[in-house]
N, C-alpha and C positions, 0 to 999 in steps of 0.2 A: 504494500500500500504506500508507504512513505509518509504521506501527510494528507490531512483532510481539513478544509476550512468549514466552520459552522458559524451561524449567526443567531443572536438573540435580538429580535427586532424591538422588543419592549425596552431593554436596557441599552440598545445600540452597541452591543458587545460582540466583537469579532473574536472567534476562538480558532486557534491553529493547534491541531493535535498531530504530533509526530508519532510514528510507529516504526520499529525496526532499527536498522542501521542509519545513523545520521552522518552524511558525508558533506564535503565542501560543495560538491556539485548540486546536491539536494538543497542545501541552504541557499545557494545562488538562485536556483529555480524558485524556491519558496519566496524569496525576496521580491521577485517579479510578480508572482501570483498575489502576494500580500498587497502590493500597491494597487492592483486591479480590484481586489475584493474590498479594500478599504474605501476606495473611491465609489464603487458601485453600491455599497451598503450605507455610506455616510456614517460609518462607525465612530463612536465617541470614546471607546476604550478597547483594549485588546489583551488577550491572554495567549501565550505560547506554552503549550503543555508538553513536557518531555517525559511524562510518566511512563509511556510505553516504548520509549527509545531503549533499544537493547545494547547499542554500542555507539560511541561517539568517536568518529574518525575525522576530527577537525584539528588542524594545527593551530597553535596559539597565534602565529603570524596571520593566518587567514582570519581568525577571530578578531584580531586588532584592526585589520583592514576593513572587515565587514562592519565593525562597530563605528568606524569613522565615516561610513557612507550615509547619505541622507536617507532616513527611513520613510515609510509610507505614512501619510497624515501628519498633522501638527503635533509633534511629541511634547512640546512645551505645554500644550493645552490639554491633550488627551493622554491619560495614563495607560501604561502597558505593564503587564506582569508576566514574568517567566516562572513557570512551575518546574522545579528541578529537584526531584526527590532524593537522588543519591549524591554522595559526596563529590564525585568527579563532575557530574552535571552542575551541581550547585557551585562548585569552585569556578568552572568555566563561565557559568552565567554571571557570577559576581565579577570576574575579570572583564567580561563584556560590558557590564554595567559601569564599572569604573572607567574603562577606556572610552566608552561611548557617552560619557556624562554630558558632553557638549551637544551631541546630536540627539540624545534621548534623556533629557533631564527628569522625566517622570516615569522612569523604568524602575520596577521593584522586582526582587527575586525572592521567591518563597518556596516551600517544600511541598505544599498540598494545594489542591484545587479549592478547598474550603478557605485556606489562607488567602488565596487569590481573590475569591469572592468577597471576603471580609475587607481586604485592601481596597477593592473597588467600590465597596458599599452596595454590592448586588445581592439580592435575596431571591431564591427560587428561580434561577434563569431557565429558560427553555430554548434549546438550540435546534436549529434546522440546518441540515447539510447544504453547502453551496456547491455548485458545479465547478 
């Protein structure tokens, strides 16, 4: 599968779920898809969920470069949360957060989806898959 975008229209919340092996090529592809979905849905907040990622095959140099790229949507205005449950994922996500602070000032890193919902102030979201 790789990844799936879902959207909660009530909360204007775009959710990206990763599954399986996370590679640099997949992240680059996701970046383009995220821009399209962000614009098409008029999302006001986002979550990237790594809970089902089985392996992370991304170099720290790639992560630094990606963190410095312009993200989808207005990140100063709209918060984003990364869900990174294991230690390696959490460490890489925190590195991404620190390096990308200029381009993603409202990025948060948490370990569970419940923490992500709490961070965003969202209760009982309902997500529909996006094509």
